[in-house]
N, C-alpha and C positions, 0 to 999 in steps of 0.2 A: 864305372862300378864293376867290381869283381863279381862274376857270375859262375855258377856251376850248373851244368845241364845233365840231368840223369834221365836216361831213357828207361821207362818204368813199365812193368806189367800192370795194367790198369786195375785188375781185380786182386792184387796182392793185399795181404793183411796189414802190411806197413811198408814204409819207404825203403827200409833196408832189404826186406825180403823181395820187394818189387824191382830193385835195381838190376838192370841187365847190361847197361853200357853207359859210358860217358860220352857226351857230345859237346859240340861247340856251337853256340848261337852265332851262325855266320852272318845272318841278317835277321831282321825281326820276324821273318816268315820262314827261315830255313835253318835247320840244324845239320851240321856235318858230324858223322859218327865214324871216326877212323877205326880201322880194324874191328868192324862190328861182329858180334856173335851171330850165329845162324838164327837164333830165336828172334832177333830183331825183325827179320823179314818173314817169319813164319805166319802164314795167313790165318792160322787158328789162334793166334795170340793177339789180344787187344793191348796195344801199347799207347803210351803218351809221353810227352816230354815234360819233365818237371824242371822248371827254371827257378833256380834258387839264388837270390842275392847272397853274397858271402862277405861278412857274416849275416845270417838272417836275423831279423828283429820282428817284433810284432807289427811294425809299421812299414816294413819293406815287403812289397807284394811278391808272394810265391805263386807262380803260375803253373797250371796243368793244361797242356794243349795237345789235342789229338793230332796225329798226322793225317794229311789228305792223300799223300803219295810218298813212296820210297823208291829211290833209284840207287842201284848198287854198281860199283865199278871194280873190275878185276882184269887181270891179264888173261888172254885166251889160253896161255900155256900153264896157268896155275888155277887151282880151285878156290883159293882163299880170296875173299872179298877184301879189297884194299880200303875202300871208303864207301859209306852210304850217305846219300843226300836225302834228308827227310824234310819234305815240304809240310808246313804246319797248316791245319785247317783255319786257324786264326793267327793274326800277327801278335807277337809278343809286345808288351809295352816297354820292354828293355831293348837297348841298342845292341847291335851285333858286336861280336868279339874279334872279328877278323880285322887286323890293322891294314894289311895289304896282302895280296895273293899274287905270287909270281910263278906261273906254271912251269917255265923252264927250270927255275931253282928247285921247285918241289920235285920235279922229275929227276933232277940230278941227285938229290938226297936219296930218293927211292932207288935209283940205279946203283948207288954206292952201298946199298944194303940197309938203309934206314927204313923205318915204317912211316906211315902217314903222320902219326903224332910227331915223330922226330922231324919230319919235313916241315910241318907247320911251325914248330918251335925254332928250328935252326934258321929258317928263312925270315923269322920275325913276324910271321902271319898272326901268331897268337902269343899271349904272355905265357911264360913258363909256369908250370904248376897247376894249370886248369884241367889237366888230364886225369887227375885223381879226385875222388870224392870220399872223404872218410865217413865211416858208418855214423860217427857222432854228428856230423853235419846233416846226414839224412834223417837221423832221429830227431834232431832239433827242428828241421824243416817240417817233418811230420807233425810235431807238436804245435808249431806256430801256424801251420796251414789250417789245422783244426780250429785254432783260436780265431784266425782271420775269417773263417767261414761262419762263425757264430753270429747270429743276429744281435745287433746292439740297438735296441729301440731308444728313440728319444721321446720324451713325454712333455707336452705343452699344456699348460692350464690357461684357460680364458674365462673372462667374466660374462661374455655374451656369445650367442650363436653367431652373430655377425663377425666377431673377432675370430671365431673358429673358422668360418668360411673364408675370411681374408687371410688367415694364417696358412691355409693350404696353398695360396697363390704362388709362392716362390717355386713350387714344384710343378706347376702347370704351365704348358706353353701358351694356352689361350686365355690367360687371366687378364682382365682389363687393368690398365694402370690406374692408379688412384691411391686411395689410402691403404697402405700396408703397414 
């Protein structure tokens, strides 16, 4: 499944305004953020990973997961952070997007002047095209996420109290087997 990962400011008014960086779901519990902006690691900012199936639908789960830790990697002779590794507080239900990761090949692309995104794409670690998230995708994810969070109650009618009591059983772990 094609995914997009937007690192978001948690308290933003909408997903377009909250977008600060694109990431890659490396594993269900880790997001790589190549060339991250400084605000990603600002301790005064509350951030979260917004994981969006692309294209999003009402039935494809859009996740918001807070980070538990962020590690950044840079060369000692340069100020710019090359990549951030964001450990998620919870695992995503989606599979990671990294196909293979070859450190010597990644380093070679970086040494030749490419950035970390280039290195991931050129070495085949990720599919091309996931480094961008159009505003329209963020707007649609915002709309669908609100729909997904809405409570959708089910209503059951019974003729007796006994059938009401037994009707609850499928949701309870300690319900006796018998007539349901």
